[in-house]
N, C-alpha and C positions, 0 to 999 in steps of 0.2 A: 504494500500500500504506500502511495506517494506521501511523503511528509508534507503536512499542511502548513501553509503560512499562518502564523499566529495573528498577524495583522488582519487577515481576512475574517477572523472571528470576532474582532471588535465591533461594537455598535458603530454605525456610520458616523454618528455625532462625535464619538471618541476618536475614531480614525482621523477625522478632520481637525481635531482640537489642537490648538497651539499650546494651551496650558498657561496658567498664571505663573509669572516669574517673580518670586519674592525678592526683597532687597538682599544684598550681599551680607553674609554672616561669617566673617573670618573666625576660625577656631583658635588661632594662635593669639597671644597677648600683644600688647604694645600699640594697639590701634586707638585712635580717637574716633569713636563710632557715632556718627550723626546722620544716619541714613534710613533708619526704619522706625522712627518716632517712638522709641522706647523711652521710658522715664529714667533719668540718670541716677536717681536716688534709690536706695534699697527699700523693700517693703517695710511697713511699720513693725516694731518688735512684737506686737501682739499677734501679727500674722505668722511670723516665724514660730512663735510659741504654739499657736494652734496647729501648724503643720507638724511640729515635733510630736505633739500629743496624739494627733491622728495616726502618725506613723507607728506609734507604740501600741495603739489600742484598736485600730480599725481595719488594718490591711488584710486580715484573715476573712473578713466578711464582705459581701457585696455592698456597695454604697446604696443609700436611699434613692430609689429610682425617681422620686418626685422632688428630691433635694429640698426637703421641707424647711430646714434651718435657714438656708440661704433665701428661699422664697419669702420667709417671714421677715428677714432683715431688709430685703429689697422692697417689700410691700410697705414697711414702715417708712422707708426713705421716700417713696413715691406717694405715700398716703393713699394706698389702695389695699384691697383684700389680696391675700396670697394667690388666689385663683387668677389674678391678673398677670402673674409672672411665670415665665418658663426659662430655665437656665440651659446653657449649652456649652460645648467644648470649644470655647472661644466664640466671638460674635460671628465668625465665618460659618460655624456649624449652624448657628441660629438662622443665618441667611439661607443656608442649604435647606433647612427644615421649611422655611417659608416658600422656597421654590417647589419643594416636593408637595407642599400642602395646597398651593394656590395656582400653580402654573402648569397647564397641560402642554404636551409637545405641540408645537405649531402656533401656540399663542404668543403674543408680543408683550415685552416689558420695555421700560425705558429708564434712562438715568442721565444726569448731566454729563457733558463731556467737554473738557477733561474732568474726570473724577476717579473713583475707585474702579479700576478696570476688571476686578474680580467679578463684578456684577455680570459683565458680558460673558465671562467664562462659565459662570454658574448657569446662565441661560442656555449656552451651547450644550453643556452636559445634559440639561433637561430636554434638549431637542426643541427649545423655544427660540423665537426670534428676538432681537433687541434693536432699539432705536436710540440714537443719541439726541438728547435735548440740548439745542444750541445755546451758547452763552454769548453775551455781549462782551466788549473789550474790558468792562469793569467786573466781569464774572457774574453779572446778573443774568437771569433767564430771559430769553426773548419771548415775545408774545406768541410766536409760532410754537415755541417749546411748551407753553402752557396749554395750547390747543391739543398738541400731540399727546401730552401727558394724560389728559382727560379721556382719551380713547384706548388706553392700555389696560392690560389685565393686572399689571403691577408696575408701580413707579418707585424707584429707590433714590432717596435724596440724602447724601451725606452732609450733615449740617452741624458743625462747620465742615466745609468742603475740603477734600484733599485732591490736588496739591496746593490749592490757593489759600486755605485758611479762612476763606470768606464765609459769611453767614447769610441765611435768608430768614425773613420775619415770619411770624405766625400766619399773617394774611397771605404772604406769597406762597407758603407751603399749602395752605388750604385750597388755593386755586388749582393745585396740581393733583388733587385727589381724583382718581378715575371714577367715571360715572358707574362702572360695573367692575370695580376692582379694588385693590389694596394699595395703600401708600406706606412704604417703609421709611420711617424717619430715623436714619442711621446716625446715632449720637456717639460714635466712637471717641470723638474729641469734645463731647458736650460739657465736661467739667471745666474746660478751659475758656469757655465763652462767658460773657458777663452775666447772662441769665438764661436758664433752661426754659424752653417753651413746650416741653413734653406734656405737661398737664393741660395746658391750653389746647393742645391738639387733641388729646384724648377726651377732653370734656366738650369738644365742639359738636355741632350737629351731625358731622360725619365721623365722629371719633371712633365708632365701631368699625370703620374701614382703615384705621391707622394703627400701625405697629411701630413702637419705639424700640430700637435696639441699642444695647450698651455693651461695652467691653471693660474688663478690669486690667487690660494690658497697658493702658496709657497712664491715666491719672493715679492708679493704685499700684503702679510698679510691679505688675504681675503678668508680664508678657510670657514668662517662662512656664506658667501653669496652664495657660489656655482656658480662659473662663469668660463667658459672656452671658447675656440674658436679654429677653424681650419682655416688654410690658404692653399689654393690649387688653381689650374687653374680654371677659371670661369665655365667651363663645368662640372667639378667635383662638385663644390659648388652648381650649379643649380640642379643636381641630388639629392644631400643631402637635399636641401631645400624642395624637394617634400615630404620627409618622416618625417621631424621634426614636433613636436607639433606646433600648430598655434601660441601660445604665450608662448614660452618655457623659456623666461627670464623675470623676473618681473621688475617693474619700479625702485625699490630701488637698485636692483643689477646692472641694466643697468647704473644708475647714478654713483654708486660706481666704477664700472669697467672702465667706460669712464674717470672719474676723475683720477683713479689710473694710467692708461696708459699715461695720459698727464703729470704726475709728475714723470718723469724718474729719476730726481736727487735724490729724497727721496728713491726710490727703490734701486738705485745703491749704495747709501751710506750704507743702511742697509745690502745689499748683501755683500759688502766689509767687514763689521763688522762680519758677520756670517763666511765668509771665513777665516778671521784672527783667530777667535775663533776655527774654525775647525782645523787649523794648531796647535794651542796650545793644543787642546784635543788629537790630534794624537801623539804629542810629549809625553804628560803625560801617555797615554795608553801604548806606546812602552816602556817607562821607567818602567812600572809595569809588563812587560813581555807579553803584548797583541801583537798580530799581527794585523796590520791595513792596509786595502786595500786603496791605494791612491784614493782619492775621489774628484770629481768636482761637488758635489751636496751639499745640506744642511744637510748632515748626513754622518756618517762613518759606515762601516761594519768591525767588529772586532771579532777576535777569540782568545782563550787562549789555549796554547798547553797542559796545565795540569789541567784545571778546567772545570767542567760542566757548559756549557753556561746557561742551564736552572736554575741551582742552583744560579748562579750569578744574573740572572734576578729576581729570587724569593727573594733573600736576599735584592736586591735593592727595590723591591716592598714592603717588610716589613718596609722599611724606607720611604715609600711614594715617591719613585723615580721610574718612569715608563720609561723603554726602551723597544724596540721590540725584543722579542726572536722569531727567525724565523728558521724553519726547512724545508728543501727541500729533502724529502726522496728518490726521483728518479732522482737526478741530473746527474747520470751517472758516469762512471769510471774516467772521466777527472777532476771531482770536488770532489773526495772522501773526501778530508780534509775540504771542505767548505760547507757541506750539512746543517750544523746548525751553528748559531752564533748570535751575537747581532747587531742590527742596532740602532744606537744612533743618534737622531736628535740633531742638533746644537742649543742650547738655548742661553740665555744671558750668559755673563761671570760668573755671580753669580750662575746661575743654573748649569753650567758646573763645577764650583768649588765644589758645593754641591755633584755632581755626583762623581767627582774625589776623594774627601775626603772619601765618602762611599766605593768606589772601593778599596782604599788603606786599609781600614779595612777588606774588604771581602777577598781580594786575598793576 
């Protein structure tokens, strides 16, 4: 019997898939790593203690499939009942659950572009189509984008947006809710903006069509445990629970995430430090001739009018400093000058000074 090509056995959607490419993660030491929007500070001491206790007492048992302790903590934070909360193995898994719950193969979803390109990858895996919602040169949504959004099965809005760090108001978001679909308000960087709008969205007339997603990777310094969650009306959560994996969150990550949510003071203190450093970096970049998009996230998007962004990225990498070079080749006519640039994560003051000193040499 002739040996069969394994590629021919893949689903067509998988065969054609390019796949999402995450930021570089060097495994050796000595790097100033400012490319994947991690928090530069360690998690709160209470989080480490909770993880150690879970390691001693919980590993021989399956974890709670409903993650009750975390759901209670998240419900208190959002002032809702625990039935409004579903946790996941990072907010990326929560997004996967949303696609599996609401989007049929062949249906269409949409998201702003440039933004989080994983949305398109998840649509392709599901066999769905996706559309880009066009942006103006100030990163606001065009009127055509609003019309397109309302016709989709699912619309995903990262707010604050990545890579720009810009935000949209409650009124702007509500305009995007599909007439026969779901809007996902992705608040991965929500703790860094001046004011959360999640409750305003959920309490609106179309609140039962809105899902708020959150991650503990950014503001809580827990990128390494992979933990995220969604908040939505209970009937939405009930449908999502049907398609999640039985034990999708492990015992140590549940303990860490629950302890992190209970220590809001430490999170807020570190967020404020990051926001102050963001302002200082913005000032330094502008003094060197960079253009910096006003940001309400833990990163900035910057471009230079006279220098190759890739060359700057490459020169920094030679000095063991990593930032994220990003290129969006089909951003459309409204963003011609912004299709490529540098997204710089806000690190410690020392890390940012290392970056600034290197940039002064390069430019």
